C-alpha positions, 0 to 999 in steps of 0.5 A: 598491624601498624608496622605492616601498613608502612611502605618500609617497615624499618625505614626507607633504604633510600637516604633522606634529603640533607637536613634543612634542604627543602623545596623552598631552599632549592630554588634554581635546582628545583626544576632538576629534581622535580622534572626527574620525578624524585626529591631525595639526596641522590639526585640533589647531589648532582646539582648541589655538589658545590653548595653542600660539601657533604653531598659532593659527588664521589670521585671515580677513577677510570683506568684502562685495562686492555680493552676494558676500563676499571672504575674505582669509587672513592670510599665505600658504599652501603647498598641494601639487599636487592637494591641498587644505587647510581653514582655520578660518573662525570659531568660535561658542558657545552656539548654541541648536539644536533636535534632531530625529530622522527616519526615512524608509526610502526615503531612508536605509534602516532607520536613523533619522538625527539632525538639528539645526536652527538659523538663521544669525541674531543670536538664535543668536549668528550672522548677522554674515555668510553661512556659506560652504561647508565643514565644520561640527563641533558640540560639546555641553556635558556638565557644569557645568564646561563640558566638551565632547563631540563631537556630530557634523559634516557638510558644508554649502552656503552659508547666507545670513544669517537662513536656517534650516538643518538639519544631518544628523549621520548615523545615530542609534545610540540611536533605532530605528524598526522597522516590521513588516507584520502583515497583508496582503490584497486585496479589492473586485475589479472586472472589465471586460466580458471578466472581466479584473481592472480594479481592486482594493484592497490593505490592509496593516496595520503596527506601528511600534516606536519605541525611545528609549534616550537619557536625554533625550526626543526628537522624531521624524518618521517618513515612510512611502511607499505608491507611489501617490497613491491611498491612505487611512490609519487609525491606532489611536494616539490621541496620535500625529498624522499628516499627508499629506506629499505625494501618495504619503507620510504623516508621523507626528510624535511625542515620546518620553520618555527610555528608552521604547518605543512601538508605533504601529499603522496600516492603509493602503489603496491603490486600483488601477485603476478602484477609484481612482475611490473617492477621487474620489467621496469628494472630491466628496461 
């Protein structure tokens, strides 16, 4: 009965932390381990390889075979049945990335998300080989001494050499976008010969409040959907551009200073039924 209550009846298949290495011993490495939600030797290997020789990452040789790559791992690995294991493929430093925030309520709900953009090329201290499927973790330098803090991580698919990539680091805590519907009305009704409604316009006025509580300026893309390809948009923001992203969406692009707030107002008109002909007539003029 006691055996059945254990999480792992015959011991955890995950290797235990190195003997004598505790949270107190980690100090500078503690943030890495805790922020990734695990405290075991698999993750300490990444940060303690120079300090603990027994935990150094295994060498992985990469060889090009036509359009494929062969990865040869040093030594052997024991993997329990129905378990997997991640090994450190490579480390790279001083990679210049572009930070970008995005808001799209239809895709991600009511939270802005943070992205970083870079390319797998020599200019970004990469580009020797494609980046295989796996887990990427990003750290940022916090002071002149080179101290690092965890920025975020995500899973990635295969990234060829010289290809640009955007990594989604998840919901942004310090950047908010709050759209508010300020007015709604319908007008320009059209009727058929039986006096049934054959067309009309929906007119909605919105205010979007964008808040940046970071101590750095940001760039943000805000995508708004209208549920139809028949729409026009007017905005009162002089310093904010928008463009037609696709048939049913508009995209605003703006820069926001540190610890600032900005409100953008716009009015979108959607055309229904025979009123859709208005856009066709305008296009022909």
